[in-house]
N, CA, C and O of each residue as an XYZ file, in Angstrom:
284
protein
N    -113.710      3.765     87.952
C    -113.313      4.822     87.039
C    -113.311      6.151     87.807
O    -114.340      6.566     88.341
N    -112.150      6.813     87.855
C    -112.069      8.080     88.568
C    -111.949      9.224     87.571
O    -111.222      9.130     86.582
N    -112.659     10.286     87.842
C    -112.646     11.461     86.993
C    -111.451     12.321     87.383
O    -111.140     12.461     88.566
N    -110.789     12.891     86.398
C    -109.648     13.759     86.675
C    -110.163     15.164     86.959
O    -110.848     15.763     86.129
N    -109.831     15.681     88.128
C    -110.323     16.984     88.554
C    -109.169     17.923     88.889
O    -108.075     17.483     89.242
N    -109.432     19.220     88.772
C    -108.459     20.235     89.182
C    -108.338     20.203     90.710
O    -109.331     20.010     91.411
N    -107.125     20.394     91.214
C    -106.879     20.412     92.655
C    -106.686     21.854     93.111
O    -106.035     22.650     92.434
N    -107.257     22.176     94.256
C    -107.127     23.523     94.820
C    -106.272     23.447     96.080
O    -106.464     22.572     96.925
N    -105.327     24.374     96.191
C    -104.552     24.513     97.422
C    -104.621     25.971     97.854
O    -104.637     26.882     97.026
N    -104.660     26.170     99.152
C    -104.691     27.533     99.680
C    -103.609     27.686    100.738
O    -103.190     26.723    101.379
N    -103.176     28.924    100.898
C    -102.254     29.280    101.966
C    -102.992     30.281    102.843
O    -102.971     31.485    102.586
N    -103.645     29.768    103.883
C    -104.465     30.621    104.746
C    -103.666     31.746    105.396
O    -104.225     32.796    105.712
N    -102.366     31.538    105.599
C    -101.552     32.576    106.222
C    -101.372     33.794    105.307
O    -101.042     34.880    105.782
N    -101.586     33.618    104.011
C    -101.463     34.724    103.055
C    -102.788     35.435    102.820
O    -102.803     36.563    102.327
N    -103.894     34.796    103.163
C    -105.223     35.352    102.890
C    -105.427     36.648    103.667
O    -105.164     36.714    104.868
N    -105.902     37.687    102.957
C    -106.167     38.985    103.570
C    -107.649     39.202    103.880
O    -108.022     40.217    104.468
N    -108.491     38.244    103.480
C    -109.909     38.320    103.806
C    -110.747     39.205    102.907
O    -111.809     39.665    103.329
N    -110.314     39.460    101.691
C    -111.108     40.273    100.777
C    -112.386     39.565    100.341
O    -113.398     40.220    100.091
N    -112.354     38.237    100.247
C    -113.545     37.468     99.903
C    -113.891     37.433     98.430
O    -114.967     36.960     98.066
N    -113.011     37.921     97.575
C    -113.288     37.921     96.140
C    -113.439     36.504     95.601
O    -114.286     36.248     94.746
N    -112.627     35.596     96.095
C    -112.686     34.201     95.636
C    -114.061     33.598     95.908
O    -114.648     32.955     95.037
N    -114.569     33.809     97.120
C    -115.863     33.249     97.503
C    -117.011     33.934     96.769
O    -118.042     33.311     96.515
N    -116.843     35.193     96.430
C    -117.877     35.900     95.677
C    -117.993     35.324     94.265
O    -119.087     35.257     93.705
N    -116.865     34.911     93.695
C    -116.858     34.378     92.330
C    -117.207     32.898     92.299
O    -117.917     32.445     91.402
N    -116.709     32.140     93.277
C    -116.919     30.683     93.257
C    -117.236     30.171     94.668
O    -116.404     29.511     95.292
N    -118.435     30.475     95.166
C    -118.788     30.103     96.536
C    -118.918     28.600     96.786
O    -118.888     28.157     97.934
N    -119.063     27.819     95.716
C    -119.155     26.372     95.906
C    -117.802     25.746     96.231
O    -117.745     24.638     96.764
N    -116.727     26.436     95.918
C    -115.380     25.917     96.202
C    -114.744     26.671     97.360
O    -114.206     26.057     98.282
N    -114.800     27.996     97.318
C    -114.130     28.819     98.331
C    -115.121     29.257     99.403
O    -116.157     29.852     99.101
N    -114.799     28.963    100.632
C    -115.622     29.331    101.786
C    -114.836     30.317    102.641
O    -113.606     30.343    102.598
N    -115.548     31.126    103.417
C    -114.907     32.065    104.321
C    -115.296     31.739    105.749
O    -116.461     31.468    106.040
N    -114.306     31.768    106.645
C    -114.606     31.517    108.053
C    -115.139     32.806    108.690
O    -115.328     33.804    107.995
N    -115.376     32.792    109.983
C    -115.955     33.938    110.680
C    -115.084     35.191    110.582
O    -115.585     36.307    110.720
N    -113.782     35.009    110.345
C    -112.862     36.138    110.212
C    -112.662     36.551    108.752
O    -111.877     37.456    108.468
N    -113.362     35.897    107.833
C    -113.242     36.220    106.425
C    -112.068     35.573    105.722
O    -111.723     35.954    104.603
N    -111.448     34.590    106.373
C    -110.290     33.897    105.801
C    -110.788     32.675    105.030
O    -111.655     31.938    105.499
N    -110.222     32.476    103.836
C    -110.660     31.394    102.966
C    -110.314     30.024    103.548
O    -109.281     29.846    104.194
N    -111.201     29.067    103.304
C    -110.925     27.660    103.610
C    -111.647     26.818    102.573
O    -112.504     27.312    101.840
N    -111.294     25.559    102.520
C    -111.883     24.634    101.555
C    -112.639     23.533    102.284
O    -112.169     23.024    103.301
N    -113.799     23.165    101.772
C    -114.497     21.973    102.249
C    -114.129     20.778    101.377
O    -114.269     19.627    101.790
N    -113.660     21.065    100.171
C    -113.230     20.036     99.228
C    -111.903     20.483     98.619
O    -111.664     21.680     98.457
N    -111.045     19.528     98.283
C    -109.750     19.858     97.694
C    -109.768     19.845     96.170
O    -108.819     20.296     95.529
N    -110.846     19.330     95.597
C    -110.928     19.215     94.144
C    -112.125     20.003     93.628
O    -113.168     20.068     94.278
N    -111.961     20.601     92.452
C    -113.006     21.414     91.840
C    -114.033     20.488     91.187
O    -113.668     19.654     90.359
N    -115.302     20.623     91.546
C    -116.323     19.799     90.900
C    -116.335     20.034     89.386
O    -116.091     21.145     88.917
N    -116.617     18.991     88.648
C    -116.667     19.086     87.188
C    -117.623     20.195     86.774
O    -118.717     20.321     87.324
N    -117.204     20.997     85.801
C    -118.014     22.091     85.305
C    -117.780     23.413     86.014
O    -118.291     24.444     85.577
N    -117.017     23.404     87.101
C    -116.769     24.627     87.864
C    -115.326     25.112     87.727
O    -114.894     26.013     88.447
N    -114.593     24.514     86.808
C    -113.177     24.827     86.666
C    -112.926     26.310     86.376
O    -112.057     26.927     86.993
N    -113.684     26.876     85.443
C    -113.476     28.284     85.075
C    -113.690     29.213     86.257
O    -112.890     30.120     86.488
N    -114.758     28.995     87.005
C    -115.052     29.852     88.157
C    -113.987     29.695     89.238
O    -113.589     30.680     89.860
N    -113.526     28.474     89.465
C    -112.492     28.242     90.478
C    -111.186     28.907     90.084
O    -110.515     29.507     90.923
N    -110.823     28.806     88.817
C    -109.594     29.439     88.334
C    -109.712     30.952     88.415
O    -108.765     31.629     88.815
N    -110.870     31.487     88.040
C    -111.086     32.932     88.119
C    -111.040     33.406     89.573
O    -110.456     34.449     89.869
N    -111.655     32.641     90.481
C    -111.616     32.991     91.898
C    -110.203     33.031     92.438
O    -109.863     33.904     93.237
N    -109.378     32.093     92.007
C    -107.970     32.076     92.433
C    -107.214     33.258     91.832
O    -106.381     33.872     92.499
N    -107.505     33.574     90.577
C    -106.784     34.638     89.878
C    -107.038     36.019     90.479
O    -106.160     36.881     90.432
N    -108.232     36.244     91.046
C    -108.536     37.568     91.599
C    -108.013     37.763     93.014
O    -108.118     38.859     93.565
N    -107.456     36.724     93.606
C    -106.932     36.843     94.975
C    -105.735     37.795     94.987
O    -104.705     37.490     94.387
N    -105.854     38.945     95.661
C    -104.749     39.898     95.666
C    -103.522     39.382     96.420
O    -102.409     39.856     96.191
N    -103.717     38.425     97.307
C    -102.598     37.878     98.087
C    -101.983     36.650     97.428
O    -101.009     36.094     97.935
N    -102.549     36.225     96.300
C    -102.088     35.013     95.597
C    -102.015     33.819     96.555
O    -101.048     33.057     96.561
N    -103.069     33.685     97.360
C    -103.129     32.624     98.376
C    -103.761     31.335     97.862
O    -103.784     30.327     98.568
N    -104.272     31.368     96.637
C    -105.005     30.211     96.090
C    -104.350     29.771     94.789
O    -104.000     30.587     93.937
N    -104.193     28.450     94.661
C    -103.641     27.892     93.429
C    -104.542     26.736     92.977
O    -104.948     25.888     93.771
N    -104.835     26.734     91.688
C    -105.615     25.658     91.083
C    -104.694     24.927     90.116
O    -104.139     25.519     89.190
N    -104.544     23.630     90.352
C    -103.661     22.811     89.537
C    -104.492     21.897     88.645
O    -105.356     21.168     89.132
N    -104.230     21.935     87.327
C    -104.986     21.047     86.434
C    -104.653     19.593     86.688
O    -103.592     19.284     87.231
N    -105.545     18.695     86.301
C    -105.283     17.270     86.505
C    -104.098     16.804     85.666
O    -103.814     17.364     84.607
N    -103.417     15.782     86.148
C    -102.318     15.202     85.390
C    -102.920     14.416     84.230
O    -103.961     13.777     84.383
N    -102.261     14.462     83.066
C    -102.790     13.728     81.908
C    -102.755     12.229     82.099
O    -103.167     11.484     81.211
């Protein structure tokens, strides 16, 4: 039995390094030594959907997208 989870995609080339995403949802969004976002996981852990979506929404470069699970 697999749980349906939100998928996160990032475009590192668009990231400006503000770090707002990681400040809001550090369990999903990580920053490298240059402050550029990266992911350790591609799916949002259950219960963290709101924070992940909010973290993506505050990205001024629109470099992060959270896709809901398919029905």
